[in-house]
N, C-alpha and C positions, 0 to 999 in steps of 0.2 A: 821893092819894100817888103818887109815881112808881112804876112798875111794873117797873123794871129795877134790878139790883144794880150795884155798882161794877164797872167794867171790870177783868177780871183782867189783871195785868201779869206776864208770865212772866219770872221771875228776872232775870239780868243781861243779857238780850237786849233789843233795841229792841222796844217795843210796837206794831210796824207791822201784824202779820197778824191782829189780832183782828177777826173778822167779826161782823156783826150785821144781822139782818133788819129791814126797815122795819116799824114798828108797824102791824099790821092795823087797819083802821077797823072800828068797831062796826057800821056800816051795810053792810059788805061791798064798798063801792065802792073802786076803785083810784085812788090819787092820782097824777096824771100829772106833777106838779111834779118836776123834776130828771131826767126821762127823756129820752133822745135820740129823734130821729125814728124810727130803726129799731125801738127797743123799743116805742114807741107803735104802730107798725104791727103789730108781732107780737101785741100785746095786743088790738088791733082784730080781727085775724084769729082769735085764740083766742076772742073773744067772738062770732064768727059771721059776720063780713064776708068777702066774697069777696076774694081777694088784690089784685086791681086797685082794688076799693073801699077796702080797708084802707090801701093805699099813698096813694091820693088823700086820704082823710080824715085820715091821719096828717100829711101835708104841710100840709093846711089848718089842723088843730088846733095843730100845732107853731108855725106862723106866729102865730096868734092868741095862743097861750099866751106865747111868748117875745118876739115882736116887737111885739105890741099890748098885752100885759099883761092880757088879758081872763080873767076867772075864771068866766064863765057861758056855757055853751054856747049859750044862747039869743041871746047877742050876736054869735055868729059868723055874720055875715049872708050869707056865700057858701056855707054849708052848708044843705042842704034842710031846711025846716021839720019834715019828717017824721023826719029823722035826729037832730035835736037832742034830743028826749026820750029816744031810745035811748041817746045818749051820757050824758045826765044820769042815767039809771037805773044806769048801770054804772061811771061814772068821775066824778072830781071834780078840780078844779084848786085846790090849797090854798095857804095862806100860813101862816107861823108866827104863833101867837097873840101879841098884844101885852099883856104884863102891865103895863108902865109905860112912859111916854115923857117925856123931859125935853128942854127947849129952853133953851139958854144964851143969855145976853144977847149973846154974840158970834156967834150963829148956829149954834153947834154943837148937833147933835141927837143924843140917845142913846135907844136903845130896849132894854128888857128883854123878851126874847122867851121863849116857852115851846114846847117840843116836844109832840107828840101824847101822849107817855108821861110828861109832867109834869116835864120838866127845863128849868131856866132858862139862857139864854145871852144875849149882848149884841151889838149892833152900834152903830156910831157914824158919823154923817155930819158932815164937817168942811168948811165952805165957805171958799174964799179968793177973791181978786179975780178970778183967771183960771181957777180950777178948783174942782171939788167932789169930795172923796175920801170914799168909803165904806170904813170899816174893818170887815172881815168876820171872824167867828169860824169856826173849823174843828172845835172840840171843845167838850164840856161839861166844864169843868175842864181840868187839865193835869198831866202827870207830871214836868215838868222842875224845878219848885221853885226858880226863879230868885228870889233873896231880895228883890229890889227890886220884884217884880211881884206885884200883889195876886192875880191868878189863880193864881200859884204857890202860894198858901196853900190852894187848893182841891184836893181829890182829883179825879183824872180819873174821870168817870162813863161817858162813851162818846164815840165819834166822832159827829159830825154827818154825816148822809146827804147825798148830792148835792142832793136837794130842799131840805133844810134850809139848805144853804149858798147855793145859787142863789136860794132863797126870800128871803134877806135883801136881795139886790139888787132883787128884784121888789118887795118891800115898800117899800124906799126910793124906788123910782120911783113907786109908788102915792102915797106921802106927798108927793113933790115934784111930782106931776101931770106926769110926763115921759113919758107914752105917746103915740105918734102918734095923731092924730084921724083921723076920716074913716070911710067905709064901704067894705068890700071889693067889695060888689056895685054900688057907684056910684063907680067910680074917677075919673071925670071931675070929680067935686066935690071931690077931694082935692088941695090945692096941695102943691108941693114943700116949702114952709116947714112945713106941718103934719106932713108925713111924715119930715122930715129929723131927725137926731140933733143937728145943729149948734145951739149955743147952750143946750144943756141944762146944768142945774146939776151933775148927777152925771156927771163926766168920767173919774174914776179910781177904781180899786179896789185896796186893799191888804189882803193876807191877814195882818193883824197883830192880829186880835182874840184871843179866848180860844182857847188851845190851840197846839200845834205842828203846822203844816200838813203837814209831811213825815212825821209820825207818823200821818197820815190821807191818805196819798198818793193812793190810787185815787179816793176820794170827792172830794177837792179837784180832782184832775185832770179827772174827769168833769164836775163843776160848772163849772169854768173853761172847758172846751171849749164848753159851752152858752153861756156869757157871750161867748166869742170868735167863735161861729159866725155867719157873715155873714147867715144866714137866721134867726138867733136874736136875742140881745141886741146882737150886732154891735159889741162893744167891742174895740178893737185890743189885741193882747198888749203893745204898748208902753205901754199905759195901765194895766197890771196889774202889781203888784208882790207877790211872795211873800216873806215874812219867815221866816227860820229861825234858831233858836238854835245851829245847827251840827250837824245830822244829816248828817255827811259822806257816808256811803254812798249817800244818796238825792239828793244835790245834782246829780250829773251826770244822773241819771234825770229830775230835774225840768226841767233845761234841754233835754233831748231830747224829752221827751213833752209838756211844757206850753209851754216856751219864753218864759215871762214874765220880767220884770225881777226880779233877785234883790237882797234885802236881808238883811243878816246882823246878828244881835243880838250885837255884839262886847263892848262895855261895859267891857272891861278889856284890858290889854296884857301883863300878867304872869300866870304860872301860878297863883300863890297867890291873887291877887285874883279872877281869873276862876273858879277852882275854887270860891271862896266864893260869888260872886254868881250865876254861871251854872254850876251843877254838872255839866252835860253835858260841860263842859271836861275833867273827869276821864277821860271815855271817848274824846272826840275833842279833842285839844289844839289850841292856837292855830296851830301850824305846819301841822298836817294840815288844819285849817279853811281857812287862807289858801291852801294849795296847791289845795284843791277850788275855792276862789274863782277862782284863776288859770286853772283848767281848765274853768270853767263855760262851756258852749256859748253863743255869742253875745255874751259879754262883750267890750266894746270901749270906745273913748273915747266913741263915740256912745251906748253903752248901758253906763253905768258901774255897778259894784256899789256899792250904798249900805251903808255900815257905820252901824249905829245905836249910839249911845254915850250912855247915861243918865249925867248929871253928878251924882255922889255926893260930898258934902263930905268932904274928907280921906280919900277912899278910892281914887278913880281920876282925880283932877282936877288933879294937879300938872303942872308944866312938864316934869318927867322923863317922866311919862306921855305927854304930847303928843309929846315927841321920839321915844319908843319907838314910838308909833303911826305916826309918819312913817317911821321906819326900816323897820318891818315892811311897810308898803304899798310902799315903794321896793324892798325886797329881793325881794318877789314880783312886782314890776312890774305892780301891780294898777291897772286903770282904775277909780279909786275916788272916791267922795264920802262925807264923814262927816257924818252928822246928829247934832248935839249936842242932847241932849234934857234940859231942866231936869226934875229928878225931881218927879213929882207925888205928894206924900205921901198916905198913907192911914192910918187909925187903927192903931196898933201897928206901923208901918213901922220897920225897924231903921236907916234911914238918913235923912239930911237932904239937901236940895238944895244944891248948890254955890252960892256967892254969884254975883250977876251979874258982878262984877268978875273973879272967877276963871274963869267960863265965857268971858268976852270974851278974856281973856289966853290961854286954851287955844285958842280959835278962832283968834286971831291967829297964834299960832305955826304951826298947821297951814296956814292960808292962805299964810303967808310961805314955806312949803315947796312951794307950787304945788298944793296939794290943797284942793278946795272944802270948807269946814267951816261951813256955816250953822247957826245956833242956832234950833231949832224954837220957834216962838211958842207959849207955853202956851195951850191952848184948854180951854173948859168948866171952868174952875176953880170956877165958881159951881154946878156940878152935879156928880154922881158920875161924872167923866169918865174916871178911870183904869180900866183893864180890870179887870173883876170887882167894882168898887165898887158899882155900881147893884144887881147881884145881891145882895150882902151887905146893902145897905141895905133892899132889898125884903123880905128874909127876916125883918127885924125888924118888919114891918108886918102887921097882921091881914088876913085874906082880905077882910073887909068894906070895909076902908080902900082896898085895892087895887081892888076892884070899883067903889067910888065914883069913884076917880081915873080909871079906865078909862072909865067912863061920862062923866065930865066931858070927857076928851080927845076922845071920839067926838062929844060935843055941839058942841065947839069946831070940829072938822073939818067 
């Protein structure tokens, strides 16, 4: 059973400052996943290495950990053989445990993962012709209760740690076989093609999984800094998008301290409808949200803000809604793109998806106003692809069934 209680949410204030220590390992070793180079160096020094040795070993381990995806110290070929057992005895490089994995006929992959203290969360990989996008979770559950979102039906348990966030990216690269090959102690044998990130399937990251990233700001920032580190995962900030439901006070800080692309879960253009389907609107209204978008550092025509708009039948999909959306974007002079998302229903959902004809008409109106409004192609409809669906489905299965399925997946790999 999980060994943590539900995260306390203090009154009417935003649940940002809730701190939580990483779960200690039973074997006493320290998991280096999610730690920056400086912290790794400090831990090595605390464990007994001389300062210069600690700095050198931290640099080497950091490279193997984040740039090569290695999880075994014995595979770190430029570290002395006598040093490797010392590291193995004291440290470990972890990954989230995989509870269940699904592979859609359209190439979409979804994983149900488990934290060390027994809580489930999800990640999804969506391949396209010219890119592959990993959808990453930031929390176990969510506080926002957006009515169209399955995760919104789950209570918030806790924030994910930096290691649990960046671990999703590591696990996806493991599954896709996208780590550079070659040996550090024999650099002449390594070709540029083997070492380069060009041509990889995983090209983009979106913080659009379970949870509200700006309610776990510090951990999300620290994880993404590892992803963007040129000596780490080395993914450009232009290829990372953070999605928020509208935590207005944290948006400028996000632009300043993380600097990635911004997506906003808008989903409605009137107060009454957005209050209903995105309840955070009662705290931070549409006008305040759009002003924060206009002020977002780095926003420009080259780096447009993406507005996500789920299409709900007879709720937010009328021509009048489209015209109001256009008016608001133009009023705030926003460099914007609108992603129209056909609703992916889940059992018990209170809404239906708009008809294809209605979605097309809505899109056409926005396009005619000079604003890009593509319709997102539904993906993974033959698996539990909507956020939170796989977690709910797995909870209905027996432990023995899940163990059998995990063993089958491992055998296939």
